[in-house]
C-alpha angles and dihedrals in degrees: 000000000000120000116265109234115241119247092261090052089060094064129081101029120131125161091342094300122112117230129188116264132180117266089247121051116248113262113264121206115260094237092062095069111346107086093184140348118194140168118217120197121178089354091300124111115240113232123244138053116290135192115217094254090050094047096052092043090054095050095046090048090055092040086220137085133025143247126244116197120183119203130186119205098323123184127228096270094049097051097042097083091051091045091054093044096048095035094239115180111252093230091057091046089052090053089047091057096046119074124211095058123152121244107271149147120223132174123217110183104292096350130084122211120197133179125203129182113226119206136194132194112237111219115234140162096241136359086229094061100031120119092197135013108169121039117190137200136168135251119193122188131193111200123191136159095277104013147050121197120191125198119195129200114187135034101255099057099079120153100196092106091048093049092052089051091051093046086060091052107062091163090062093046091053087074089070138233089325089067088055088053090051093050091050093051093046090049091052096046091046086058088051086056092051094049095047088053090052096045090048088061091053093048091050089051091050092049089054092054094045095056094039114105115258090007118169099214110129129206087245091063090052092048087051090056091048088056092052090049090047088054089053092045090055087057098046109036101056093049092068095079097049092050092047091050090052094049091048096057099263091161139014088237087080108065123210094257093061099041092074087056090053091053088056091054087049093055089050090050089050088056091051091048092051089052094047090049089050093050091052092052093045091050091051088052092049090050090054091046092050091048090050092046089051089049093049092047089050090052090050090050091051093049088053092049092048093048094053093044087054090052095046092049091070098062089036090055096047092043090050093051101046091038089072115110102241126130100207107057127128117270090359093126096025116121094227095040095099096045089047092051092048089048093054092044093054094040095052092044093051091046093051091046092053092047091052092046090051089050090045095240091126 
């Protein structure tokens, strides 16, 4: 695996030519990547606007409270100042910059780093015509003794509403930054439940179409639904172990009062995981049923083709025999030869048709 460049090595490159840069990155306006930076003391948000350095200085001067910083898709230069101020481990910072991480929980000295996959249900008219059903994003969280830093990737994983709800619940915020981490995990898992409920309706609709007579649902459409469920599965399944570790006292950063809340989130995730597993099994069954239905339809079509071929063979045989150029053939110059031949043709064809209809070949 190639070595990952350090944060400093990501600066000062343009068109493949190195150029001199200052030792410290130039300051970046907060609005460019910092969604919000707040200081909470005794569960209440302090008024005013804060930079990350001022916020943590205020908390540590008071020896109380914590800082919550929300970032949206920062780059290496933007996050470097925050990483240095809060003492974030460089490996965790590199993971936070890169999207497409698996849900996980890692401990670096006195800091926790957690990755969660966010999901969103994409509205559509029908699962049989949809181009996308599940959209995923990522949410990373750094948890320390007096801070929590969230890094978002994706446009649907915003935490503004969750932050407003927590601002109105100071008793919950008095538990410290771990309460924020629990609220984020609970928020993400609740969205899992909403998405699985919507997907369940889609699968029920698809199941109805599959078993309906003369339905037009193809195996490709069911495979597409399986891929979307697999995308959801990648977000849900790996998160079980991190939540269980947080509920079992993995670190002293999670007090006993908050562990029970993580157990509740873990129970909800188990419900989601069971649903996703059932979806996968049901879709596999629908694929098998669709393929069996296609095979049965092909057999039915072949029987119809065979029946009509047998009926057409009768006039073809008689026409072939009496179409030969021989003078001495029975009934060739007989006055009633043609009516007799046509009567035999129609009679045998009608007889074969009735036999095939009785046997449900036609």
